[in-house]
N, CA, C and O of each residue as an XYZ file, in Angstrom:
540
protein
N     140.064     12.558      2.240
C     138.912     12.826      3.095
C     139.457     13.472      4.487
O     140.596     13.240      4.894
N     138.636     14.212      5.100
C     139.078     15.182      6.120
C     138.929     14.149      7.674
O     138.555     12.980      7.773
N     139.360     15.067      8.697
C     139.731     14.151     10.005
C     138.501     14.712     10.663
O     138.808     15.366     11.660
N     137.076     14.665     10.407
C     136.078     15.388     11.029
C     135.838     14.401     12.326
O     135.260     14.839     13.321
N     136.193     13.390     12.277
C     135.647     12.466     13.628
C     136.732     12.762     14.714
O     136.391     12.261     15.785
N     137.763     13.323     14.772
C     138.705     13.523     15.863
C     138.150     14.651     16.643
O     137.447     15.571     16.225
N     138.597     14.422     17.898
C     138.256     15.126     18.844
C     139.022     16.425     18.727
O     140.094     16.298     18.133
N     138.743     17.587     19.130
C     139.559     18.874     19.666
C     140.681     18.414     20.188
O     140.766     17.371     20.835
N     141.572     19.159     19.934
C     143.072     18.733     20.850
C     143.008     19.803     22.084
O     142.277     20.775     21.891
N     143.504     19.747     22.980
C     143.304     20.294     24.223
C     144.065     21.530     23.808
O     144.907     21.435     22.915
N     143.773     22.910     24.516
C     144.438     23.976     24.199
C     145.840     23.636     24.958
O     145.868     22.789     25.851
N     147.162     24.450     24.488
C     148.242     24.361     25.557
C     148.126     25.418     26.411
O     147.830     26.555     26.045
N     148.367     25.059     27.629
C     148.736     25.815     28.595
C     149.993     26.863     28.759
O     151.112     26.705     28.271
N     149.563     27.939     29.537
C     150.527     28.949     29.626
C     151.742     28.287     30.534
O     151.319     27.447     31.327
N     152.943     28.471     30.563
C     153.802     27.959     31.780
C     153.483     28.661     32.888
O     153.384     29.887     32.842
N     153.251     27.831     34.219
C     153.074     28.468     35.459
C     153.848     28.564     36.306
O     154.448     27.499     36.452
N     154.244     29.525     37.152
C     154.957     29.659     38.293
C     155.727     28.663     38.727
O     156.950     28.539     38.806
N     154.509     27.727     39.093
C     155.393     26.653     39.887
C     156.311     25.618     39.113
O     157.054     24.772     39.610
N     156.095     25.874     37.858
C     157.151     24.673     36.995
C     158.035     25.648     35.780
O     158.816     25.222     34.929
N     157.659     26.920     36.003
C     158.644     27.906     35.241
C     159.829     28.085     36.316
O     159.728     28.192     37.538
N     160.897     28.085     35.570
C     162.400     28.245     36.046
C     162.608     29.823     36.196
O     162.951     30.456     35.198
N     162.383     30.570     37.594
C     163.159     31.834     37.402
C     164.523     32.402     36.986
O     165.606     32.030     37.438
N     164.343     33.253     36.159
C     165.813     33.417     35.626
C     166.068     35.116     35.871
O     165.174     35.811     36.354
N     166.993     35.506     35.596
C     167.628     37.025     35.946
C     166.777     38.023     35.204
O     166.445     39.062     35.775
N     166.403     37.770     33.960
C     165.497     38.645     32.813
C     164.094     38.697     33.405
O     163.405     39.689     33.170
N     163.704     37.881     34.022
C     162.220     37.752     34.442
C     162.369     38.199     35.623
O     161.269     38.445     36.119
N     163.300     38.439     36.366
C     163.404     39.442     37.541
C     163.593     40.942     37.094
O     163.056     41.768     37.831
N     164.230     41.383     36.072
C     164.348     42.381     35.530
C     163.337     43.167     35.155
O     163.080     44.356     35.343
N     162.734     42.166     34.510
C     161.025     42.655     33.818
C     160.279     43.135     35.085
O     159.795     44.258     35.226
N     160.259     42.269     35.859
C     159.135     42.516     37.057
C     159.588     43.625     37.839
O     158.798     44.327     38.470
N     160.796     43.811     37.828
C     161.318     45.059     38.814
C     161.109     46.214     38.223
O     160.670     47.160     38.875
N     161.433     46.336     36.694
C     161.072     47.433     35.913
C     159.514     47.925     36.234
O     159.212     49.070     36.571
N     158.822     47.094     36.102
C     157.236     47.308     36.314
C     157.324     48.052     37.979
O     156.882     49.169     38.247
N     157.787     47.417     38.642
C     157.363     47.606     40.143
C     157.955     49.073     40.542
O     157.395     49.838     41.326
N     159.376     49.372     39.759
C     160.084     50.466     40.022
C     159.570     51.671     39.300
O     159.889     52.809     39.645
N     158.708     51.396     38.216
C     158.014     52.457     37.317
C     157.047     52.815     38.445
O     157.197     53.943     38.915
N     155.832     51.852     39.092
C     154.986     52.128     39.931
C     155.428     52.959     41.505
O     154.630     53.616     42.173
N     156.797     52.737     41.832
C     157.289     53.223     42.847
C     157.433     55.062     42.625
O     157.089     56.009     43.331
N     158.092     54.959     41.329
C     158.378     56.335     40.624
C     157.113     57.455     40.874
O     157.171     58.603     41.314
N     155.859     56.588     40.377
C     154.702     57.349     40.405
C     154.631     57.751     41.937
O     154.315     58.927     42.119
N     154.877     56.951     43.129
C     154.729     57.569     44.288
C     155.734     58.748     44.536
O     155.374     59.780     45.102
N     157.041     58.537     44.072
C     157.755     59.497     44.068
C     157.489     60.844     43.537
O     158.059     61.862     43.931
N     156.528     60.786     42.558
C     156.197     62.060     42.087
C     155.057     62.667     42.736
O     154.722     63.842     42.582
N     154.471     61.812     43.472
C     153.368     62.260     44.745
C     154.298     62.827     45.563
O     153.986     63.944     45.975
N     155.252     62.431     45.890
C     155.887     62.892     47.130
C     156.795     64.425     46.727
O     156.894     65.333     47.553
N     157.399     64.498     45.345
C     157.495     65.978     44.702
C     156.288     67.075     44.879
O     156.434     68.241     45.246
N     155.089     66.437     44.538
C     153.782     67.403     44.554
C     153.662     67.867     45.760
O     153.365     69.006     46.119
N     153.999     66.574     46.617
C     153.752     66.909     48.197
C     154.501     68.344     48.451
O     154.017     69.461     48.631
N     155.872     67.896     48.397
C     156.922     68.903     48.716
C     156.682     70.279     47.989
O     157.007     71.350     48.501
N     156.078     70.161     46.738
C     155.531     71.881     46.312
C     154.680     72.424     46.977
O     154.699     73.622     47.258
N     153.490     71.321     47.450
C     152.568     72.047     48.241
C     152.962     72.629     49.338
O     152.534     73.761     49.562
N     153.779     72.059     50.188
C     154.287     72.266     51.154
C     155.356     73.558     51.493
O     155.596     74.235     52.493
N     155.909     73.504     49.952
C     156.697     74.780     49.985
C     156.037     76.026     49.666
O     156.569     77.104     49.931
N     154.746     75.923     49.034
C     154.072     77.018     48.554
C     153.056     77.143     49.928
O     152.568     78.273     49.958
N     152.706     76.481     50.817
C     151.857     76.510     52.072
C     152.510     77.444     53.319
O     151.807     77.909     54.217
N     153.755     77.613     53.242
C     154.379     78.073     54.060
C     155.616     77.829     54.895
O     156.202     76.771     54.665
N     156.041     78.507     55.689
C     157.370     77.627     56.344
C     156.924     76.825     57.259
O     157.682     75.873     57.445
N     155.855     76.836     58.000
C     155.307     75.395     58.924
C     154.908     74.300     58.014
O     155.143     73.139     58.349
N     154.438     74.517     57.107
C     153.971     73.380     56.208
C     155.482     72.787     55.832
O     155.674     71.572     55.894
N     156.433     73.602     55.482
C     157.130     73.156     54.646
C     158.378     72.427     55.861
O     159.172     71.556     55.507
N     158.337     72.870     56.985
C     158.997     72.131     58.196
C     158.349     71.115     58.362
O     159.104     70.163     58.566
N     157.061     70.785     58.377
C     156.746     69.621     58.710
C     156.984     68.509     57.727
O     157.343     67.380     58.062
N     156.785     68.854     56.631
C     157.500     67.848     55.278
C     158.753     67.534     55.683
O     159.130     66.371     55.821
N     159.355     68.385     55.861
C     160.868     68.203     56.062
C     161.238     67.123     57.107
O     161.984     66.153     56.968
N     160.405     67.604     58.386
C     160.423     66.326     59.537
C     160.104     65.236     59.243
O     160.786     64.292     59.641
N     158.819     65.001     58.350
C     158.626     63.559     58.223
C     159.758     63.005     56.925
O     160.056     61.810     56.922
N     160.285     63.832     55.969
C     161.156     63.215     55.181
C     162.791     63.028     55.916
O     163.809     62.551     55.413
N     162.635     63.423     56.850
C     164.002     63.388     58.047
C     163.826     62.478     58.858
O     164.824     62.242     59.538
N     162.759     61.730     59.108
C     162.422     60.864     59.802
C     163.173     59.318     59.241
O     163.225     59.007     58.051
N     163.649     58.576     60.229
C     164.042     57.050     59.861
C     163.364     56.574     58.588
O     163.948     56.089     57.619
N     161.738     56.823     58.740
C     160.877     56.124     57.783
C     161.047     57.072     56.437
O     161.025     56.597     55.302
N     161.202     58.341     56.694
C     160.776     59.102     55.465
C     162.593     58.597     54.475
O     162.701     58.351     53.274
N     163.717     58.599     55.528
C     164.820     58.534     54.708
C     164.878     57.036     54.090
O     165.687     56.849     53.181
N     164.007     55.877     54.562
C     163.984     54.765     53.860
C     163.253     54.797     52.771
O     163.564     54.111     51.797
N     162.303     55.504     52.775
C     161.360     55.676     51.614
C     162.449     56.200     50.378
O     162.750     55.606     49.343
N     162.876     57.408     50.833
C     164.042     58.296     49.809
C     164.916     57.390     49.396
O     165.125     57.429     48.184
N     165.678     56.339     50.179
C     166.602     55.831     49.789
C     166.191     54.806     48.617
O     166.940     54.577     47.667
N     164.848     54.176     48.786
C     164.012     53.135     48.251
C     163.775     54.127     46.999
O     164.409     53.697     46.036
N     163.213     55.077     46.754
C     162.906     55.830     45.675
C     164.047     56.101     44.868
O     163.921     56.126     43.643
N     165.406     56.355     45.544
C     166.869     56.478     44.753
C     167.217     55.218     44.099
O     167.864     55.379     43.064
N     166.986     54.121     44.391
C     167.081     52.943     44.024
C     166.238     52.650     42.845
O     166.743     52.348     41.764
N     164.876     52.738     43.045
C     164.120     53.060     41.743
C     164.463     53.583     40.411
O     164.357     53.185     39.251
N     164.905     54.601     41.001
C     164.987     55.750     40.152
C     166.406     55.519     39.195
O     166.540     55.939     38.046
N     167.262     54.863     39.853
C     168.565     54.393     39.161
C     168.430     52.973     38.237
O     168.917     52.804     37.119
N     167.696     52.082     38.961
C     167.138     50.917     38.471
C     166.237     51.079     37.073
O     166.476     50.502     36.013
N     165.248     51.920     37.310
C     164.564     52.106     35.813
C     165.350     53.153     35.004
O     164.885     53.354     33.883
N     166.123     53.654     35.240
C     167.217     54.245     34.261
C     168.080     53.203     33.462
O     168.178     53.058     32.244
N     168.514     52.708     34.206
C     169.645     51.659     33.789
C     168.684     50.732     33.061
O     168.810     50.735     31.836
N     167.922     50.088     33.479
C     166.856     48.987     33.072
C     166.257     49.874     31.766
O     166.342     49.399     30.633
N     165.790     50.884     31.949
C     165.238     51.470     30.219
C     166.150     51.868     29.548
O     165.788     52.405     28.501
N     167.675     51.806     29.800
C     168.522     52.245     28.785
C     168.819     50.724     28.048
O     169.097     50.617     26.853
N     168.714     49.674     28.914
C     168.739     48.233     28.288
C     167.667     48.223     27.400
O     167.909     47.753     26.288
N     166.519     48.635     27.626
C     165.225     48.047     26.901
C     165.652     48.690     25.626
O     165.832     47.941     24.665
N     165.893     50.337     25.439
C     166.314     50.699     24.376
C     167.618     50.354     23.507
O     167.686     50.836     22.376
N     168.525     49.644     23.925
C     169.158     48.987     22.955
C     168.778     47.538     22.676
O     169.453     46.882     21.882
N     167.744     47.022     23.287
C     167.132     46.107     22.932
C     166.282     46.254     21.563
O     166.335     45.495     20.595
N     165.411     47.520     21.729
C     164.676     48.082     20.869
C     165.399     48.337     19.381
O     164.840     48.239     18.289
N     166.390     48.588     19.562
C     167.799     48.631     18.460
C     168.015     47.623     17.834
O     168.382     47.782     16.670
N     167.877     46.277     18.339
C     168.142     44.791     18.166
C     169.491     44.540     18.639
O     170.138     43.716     17.993
N     170.017     45.068     19.599
C     171.396     44.658     19.923
C     171.112     43.823     21.415
O     170.180     44.228     22.111
N     171.649     43.059     21.722
C     171.952     42.488     23.126
C     170.493     41.306     23.370
O     170.108     41.014     24.502
N     169.887     40.791     22.191
C     168.897     40.032     22.662
C     169.300     38.501     23.049
O     168.563     37.678     23.593
N     170.750     38.306     22.606
C     170.713     36.809     22.964
C     170.837     36.695     24.485
O     171.060     37.658     25.219
N     170.620     35.037     25.021
C     170.605     35.077     26.219
C     171.597     35.272     27.108
O     171.422     35.684     28.255
N     173.015     34.887     26.445
C     174.176     35.463     27.194
C     174.396     37.007     27.538
O     174.734     37.337     28.675
N     174.212     37.869     26.601
C     174.153     39.463     26.573
C     172.864     39.551     27.697
O     173.164     40.034     28.789
N     171.798     39.221     27.544
C     170.587     39.653     28.374
C     171.023     39.483     29.743
O     170.882     40.334     30.622
N     171.490     38.492     29.869
C     171.681     37.829     31.639
C     173.088     39.124     31.832
O     173.008     39.982     32.710
N     173.919     39.072     31.165
C     174.961     40.057     31.492
C     174.570     41.302     31.578
O     174.911     41.813     32.645
N     173.992     41.989     30.880
C     173.432     43.121     31.195
C     172.437     43.546     32.031
O     172.193     44.729     32.269
N     171.727     42.391     32.583
C     170.767     42.266     33.788
C     171.958     42.345     35.087
O     171.760     43.121     36.022
N     172.879     41.694     35.054
C     173.762     41.988     36.133
C     174.394     43.495     36.373
O     174.573     44.042     37.460
N     174.696     44.039     34.995
C     175.459     45.121     34.885
C     173.911     46.583     35.451
O     174.073     47.747     35.816
N     172.635     45.801     35.277
C     171.898     47.189     35.656
C     171.837     46.829     37.138
O     171.574     47.865     37.749
N     171.984     45.681     38.067
C     171.836     45.903     39.274
C     172.953     46.055     39.927
O     172.864     46.264     41.137
N     174.365     45.984     39.262
C     175.533     46.839     39.772
C     175.617     48.083     39.748
O     176.160     48.731     40.643
N     175.027     48.637     38.596
C     175.156     50.116     38.547
C     173.727     50.556     39.309
O     173.637     51.780     39.401
N     172.696     49.889     39.824
C     171.679     50.432     40.647
C     172.386     50.333     42.161
O     171.964     51.068     43.054
N     173.188     49.644     42.346
C     173.494     49.856     43.815
C     174.711     50.635     43.983
O     174.923     51.266     45.018
N     175.687     50.609     42.794
C     176.775     51.567     43.126
C     176.248     52.984     42.975
O     176.872     53.739     43.721
N     175.387     53.553     42.323
C     174.836     54.764     42.086
C     174.110     55.353     43.078
O     174.219     56.500     43.512
N     173.320     54.439     43.424
C     172.572     54.591     44.880
C     173.351     54.982     45.995
O     173.123     56.009     46.634
N     174.278     54.175     46.246
C     175.332     54.266     47.241
C     176.262     55.628     46.908
O     176.783     56.298     47.800
N     176.340     55.822     45.958
C     177.041     57.007     45.744
C     176.525     58.408     45.884
O     177.059     59.462     46.226
N     175.261     58.064     45.491
C     174.467     59.663     46.121
C     174.231     59.518     47.475
O     174.205     60.625     48.012
N     174.073     58.729     48.145
C     173.870     58.775     49.419
C     175.093     58.987     50.371
O     175.042     59.498     51.489
N     176.260     58.479     49.698
C     177.399     58.722     50.478
C     177.787     60.252     50.683
O     178.160     60.868     51.682
N     177.544     60.659     49.281
C     177.929     62.137     48.798
C     177.121     62.967     49.633
O     177.485     64.003     50.189
N     175.707     62.290     49.686
C     174.674     63.373     50.864
C     175.348     63.392     52.265
O     175.565     64.436     52.880
N     175.678     62.086     52.740
C     175.957     62.246     53.960
C     177.349     62.995     54.252
O     177.604     63.575     55.307
N     178.062     62.905     53.334
C     179.649     63.820     53.213
C     179.268     65.121     53.346
O     179.881     65.715     54.234
N     178.508     65.715     52.791
C     178.070     67.180     52.245
C     176.875     67.720     53.502
O     176.532     68.902     53.516
N     176.376     66.838     54.399
C     175.654     67.041     55.319
C     173.902     67.315     55.008
O     173.042     67.847     55.710
N     173.851     66.805     53.883
C     172.452     66.867     53.486
C     171.505     65.793     54.056
O     170.299     65.754     53.813
N     172.143     64.964     54.803
C     170.900     63.941     55.317
C     171.016     64.485     56.737
O     170.279     64.056     57.625
């Protein structure tokens, strides 16, 4: 005999952020998406650079002045962080796609490596830029 008289069960709820414990792999996933968006902004800056270069010396000088301002340098520093983070985490995802590093301990360790690489590479590029007079 069937159980037709029983009421249907309530559907399970997805974990909500208020009860979900934040962990490093969640942060890496969210930041990977955010840096992807930031790289689109970077592509628009590269397009503006090309347009200003094609528009003549005055437009290019204005563009250089905007990027050379403190706010422009901050944006460029953020884009440098985004490039290196997205690169490192993208490589991490490729390794995962190959079926390696999926256990929790390795995933957490590689997340730390991604953050360390991002900071080290960004600082190295900006220190070299400062030493060569590019800033």
